[in-house]
C-alpha positions, 0 to 999 in steps of 0.5 A, a space after each residue: 623502540 620501547 615495548 608496547 604497553 600491556 593491554 589491561 584485562 577485565 578487573 585489572 587495576 592500572 591506575 597509580 596514586 599520585 606521588 609528591 616527593 621532597 616535602 619536609 612537612 605535611 600540607 595543611 589539612 584543608 588543602 588535602 581535602 580540596 581535591 578529594 583524591 588520594 596522594 602519597 607523600 614519599 619519605 615524609 616520615 622516614 626519619 621517625 625513630 620507629 622507621 629507623 628501627 625498622 631499617 635495622 630489621 623486624 626484631 629491632 622494630 619489635 624491640 623498639 615498640 616493646 619499650 612503650 608497652 603499657 601492659 594493657 591487653 590488646 585484641 590480637 587477631 590470628 589466622 591459619 596459614 591457609 587463609 593467606 593472611 586475608 581476614 575475611 568470612 568463612 564461605 557461608 558469610 555467617 562467621 569469620 575465618 580468623 580468631 580474636 582474643 585479648 592478649 598481652 601486647 608484648 607477648 603477642 609481638 614476641 609471638 610474631 617475632 618467633 615466626 619471622 623466618 617461617 615460610 608457612 606462618 600463621 597470620 598475626 594482626 593487631 589493628 586500630 589500637 589507640 597509640 597513646 593508651 597502649 603505647 604511651 610515649 611513642 607518639 612523643 618520638 613519632 608524630 606528624 604534629 598536626 595543629 590543634 583543631 578549632 573549638 568544637 572539632 574532635 582531635 585526630 584519632 591516632 592508632 597503630 597497626 602491627 602484624 605480619 603478612 596480612 590483608 584487610 579486606 576492602 572497606 571504607 572509613 567515615 573519617 579522612 585518613 593519613 596512613 604513615 607506613 613505618 615498618 614493612 611495605 604496604 599496598 593500598 587498593 583504593 576505590 572512589 565512594 561511588 563504586 559501592 554497587 560495583 564492589 558488592 558489599 557484604 553483610 552489615 553484620 557481622 563484619 571482620 573489623 566493624 565496617 562493611 567489606 567488599 566480597 571481591 578480592 582485588 588480587 583475584 577477582 571472580 568476575 563470573 560471580 561479581 561482573 560489575 567489579 570490572 567497572 570498579 577496577 577501571 577507576 581504582 588506583 594502587 598506592 605502593 608504600 615504602 617505609 617512611 611514606 604517608 598516604 592521604 585518602 578522603 573519608 568513604 574511599 574504599 580501600 584494601 590494605 595489604 601488609 607485605 613483609 614479615 613484620 609491618 607497623 603503621 600509624 594512622 590519623 583519622 580526622 573529620 572537620 565536622 563538629 563533634 556534636 554531629 551524629 554518625 551518618 551510618 545511624 541515618 543510613 540504618 534508619 533510612 533502610 527502616 523508613 524508606 527503602 521498601 516504599 514504592 519507587 515514586 515515593 522514594 524519588 519524592 523523598 530523594 528530592 526532599 533529602 536533596 533540599 534539606 540534607 544534601 544541599 546548602 544547609 542555609 537554604 531551607 531556612 533563608 526565607 524565614 525570619 530567624 526566630 521561625 527557623 527552628 530545626 532549619 537553623 544552623 546546628 550548634 551543640 544545644 540545638 543538636 541535643 534538642 533535635 536528637 531528643 526529638 528523634 529519639 522520642 519519635 523512634 520510641 513511639 
């Protein structure tokens, strides 16, 4: 008789990200966006040269990366052993528990290499570094080969992440993500966007890496301080990545990222099918705080209805009953009309 399944405790995450095996090519990006759910493509990039170097050992992977070093300084993050590799705030939330400085990439990789065998090593981390700028030529040998986007859509932003045993606190990105785990194992803990309230977001600024982070540590949640996190844990999922795996997750999904080995390297592709002329929604959120947040509740609910009609609903509906020449800002946006609308917004902000 098989043993009984363990009973989950409050705050424990038991969900696992769906895994697809046996593919030699990534599905079409539009297909990935249909379900709006994370998925792991097991072993999809295991034949990349960087992954192959990693199988020879950490030093072999570091030597391979240094072949492409363009000599440009990068931002290197470092933390004392007592932070456990988790890049986060100090206790008062007014500053960080790590240091950041411009460093030569090759020398920084050598520093990581010097600590590979240490039991109580400091943490070292190079995050979100443009691959073609800082390691030109590497992508010619290690690339998903995504198709060119349609006219007016920005191409994917391709970045590399390197370091030892580090943790990026739970945060969200504004683009869809393809994370290619190449050297070392990684663990992603993923939460749907609607769990924002249950994740207890920290200050808008400063932030550890430019994005708002959750104050809850999924590996040791303090439910006395953050009781609603138990609800987030019920719908969260864990994606365990081996070298050669690719993880897709949609924009605005919260994710906590743990690099689990003495040296780790990941290449990711951020992309968004929205037209390049569109502004960042975070700007709208900040202005919403300025203009709406502290108004009476009844008034806010009325504005919610207006936003649902003009912003979150079918973009063609507000102007469909008007003659095309009378639609003005209600017409479908293009690059020229977006410039006019942006100028109008700036003029109103500078009243």
